N, C-alpha and C positions, 0 to 999 in steps of 0.2 A: 503494499500500499503506500502511495506517496504521501507526503507530507499535507496538500492542500486537499487530497482526497479525505484525509483523517480529520482535519479541520472541520470540512464541511459537514461529516458525519456527526462529530463531537457536538457541533452547534445544535443538532435535532434534540440533544439530551439537556441544553442549557434552559431549563424551566425554573426561572426565579424571576422576581420582581426589582430586586435592588440592584442598581447598576452596580454597586461595590464588589457584590459578591465575589465575582471571580477573581477580584484583586486581593481580597481579604483571605478567601480561600487559596489562592495562591500561596500567600506567606504561610498558612497554616500547613497545607499539605507539604510545602516543601521544608518546615522545620521537621514535619512527621519523617520524611524521607532523610534528613541528616541525622535525626535521632536514632535511627537503627544503626548508624556507624559510631555515634557519640555513647550512646548507653553502654555498650559493652566495654569501650575504654574507661570509662568514667568508673564502672562498677569493678573494673579490673579483671574480668571474666574472659574476655578477648572470645567470645563466643561468636562463631560466623554469621554473617547477615544471612537469613533466610531468601534464596532467589524469589520465591514466591511474594513475601513481604516486599521485595526490593522492587519486582516490576509491579504490585500492586500501587505501590506509594510513587513510583515514579509516572504511572498512568495517571494518578490523579493530578500530579504538578502539569505533566502534559496536557491533560483535559482543560484545566483552569488556564493555563498560558495560552491554548488554542481559542478558547472561546473568548478571553481577555481582548487577544489581536482582532480576531474576526470581527467583533464590536467596534473595533478602531479601523477595521478595513485593511489590516494588514496580514499578508499570507504568511503561515509558517514556512513556506519555501523561500519567501524572501528574506526573512530573517535568518534561516539557515546560510543561506546564501552570503550575506552581509557578515555575517558572523566569521565564517571561514575566511573571507576576504581580509577582514580586520585581524585576524590571527596569522594570516600569512605576510600581511603587511608588519606586524609587530614582530614576527620571525625574522624577516628581512633585517629590520631595523636593530634586531638586538632587544628589544624590550617586551618578549613575550613572557617572561617572569614577573609581570607584575608592575612593571615601570611606568605603563600608560602609554598613552597616545603619541609617543614621539615618533 
């Protein structure tokens, strides 16, 4: 499945009235995704992350991002291409390790 196809189908599940819903939900779901990696470290048990949980939480992040962007008339494909272009430019400029837009 292509990114834009996913985005169109994802939009069909966007049943909410509050415009900020996908923004707030994206923050929550991103934190839940990160938590899968953080909690084992904080607990000190180094339990491997469940692949099923990882796919599920990443899917929630993807859905919220897709809907948020769709509501702003931005295609996921455009975002993916722009991001790869930016990363390529940063790699070429030697700034890929967090040094910013130089």
